[in-house]
C-alpha positions as CSV (number, residue, x, y, z in Angstrom):
1,X,12.6,26.1,-14.5
2,X,13.3,26.8,-10.9
3,X,11.3,23.6,-10.0
4,X,13.8,21.5,-12.0
5,X,16.8,23.5,-10.7
6,X,15.9,23.3,-7.0
7,X,15.1,19.5,-7.2
8,X,17.6,18.4,-9.7
9,X,19.0,15.8,-7.4
10,X,15.6,14.3,-6.8
11,X,14.8,14.3,-10.5
12,X,18.1,12.6,-11.3
13,X,17.6,10.0,-8.6
14,X,14.1,9.4,-9.8
15,X,15.2,8.9,-13.3
16,X,17.9,6.4,-12.2
17,X,15.3,4.5,-10.2
18,X,12.8,4.4,-13.1
19,X,15.5,3.2,-15.6
20,X,16.6,0.5,-13.1
21,X,13.0,-0.6,-12.7
22,X,12.5,-0.7,-16.4
23,X,15.6,-2.8,-17.1
24,X,15.2,-5.1,-14.1
25,X,11.6,-5.8,-14.3
26,X,11.2,-6.3,-18.1
27,X,10.7,-9.9,-18.9
28,X,10.0,-12.3,-16.0
29,X,9.7,-10.9,-12.6
30,X,11.5,-12.8,-10.0
31,X,12.0,-12.2,-6.3
32,X,15.7,-11.7,-6.9
33,X,15.0,-8.8,-9.3
34,X,12.5,-7.2,-7.0
35,X,14.9,-7.4,-4.0
36,X,17.6,-5.8,-6.2
37,X,15.3,-3.0,-7.2
38,X,14.3,-2.5,-3.5
39,X,18.0,-2.2,-2.6
40,X,18.7,0.3,-5.4
41,X,15.7,2.3,-4.0
42,X,17.2,2.2,-0.5
43,X,20.6,3.2,-1.8
44,X,19.1,6.1,-3.7
45,X,17.2,7.3,-0.7
46,X,20.3,7.0,1.4
47,X,22.2,9.0,-1.3
48,X,19.6,11.8,-1.0
49,X,19.8,11.9,2.8
50,X,23.6,12.1,2.5
51,X,23.8,15.0,-0.1
52,X,20.5,16.9,0.5
53,X,20.7,20.6,1.0
54,X,20.6,21.8,4.5
55,X,20.5,25.2,6.2
56,X,23.7,26.6,7.5
57,X,24.6,27.4,11.1
58,X,22.0,29.2,13.3
59,X,24.5,31.9,14.5
60,X,22.9,35.3,14.8
61,X,24.4,38.4,13.1
62,X,25.5,39.9,16.6
63,X,27.4,36.6,17.4
64,X,29.1,36.7,14.0
65,X,30.1,40.4,14.5
66,X,31.5,39.6,17.9
67,X,33.7,36.8,16.5
68,X,35.0,38.7,13.5
69,X,35.2,42.2,15.0
70,X,38.6,41.8,16.5
71,X,40.5,43.6,13.7
72,X,41.9,40.5,11.9
73,X,41.1,39.8,8.3
74,X,38.3,37.2,7.9
75,X,37.1,35.3,4.8
76,X,33.3,34.8,4.9
77,X,31.8,32.2,2.7
78,X,28.0,32.5,2.1
79,X,26.3,29.6,0.3
80,X,22.8,28.9,-0.6
81,X,21.4,25.4,0.6
82,X,20.3,24.8,-3.1
């Protein structure tokens, strides 16, 4: 189940591409349909690079303690890249 959960965006984009290929390429295959499918593929890859999970900042624990240790209240938000 974690494989589906961690890569759900890739699964979704893959399903969109397969469905697009099915509906575009059924019947006669023309250059216009193949170019359209290629553009859909490029758009989906661009979407993946725009929304892919990335690691957070590389600040060390001592740097963070120095920044927040001044006696003022601080809200920390910790988030997983997945």
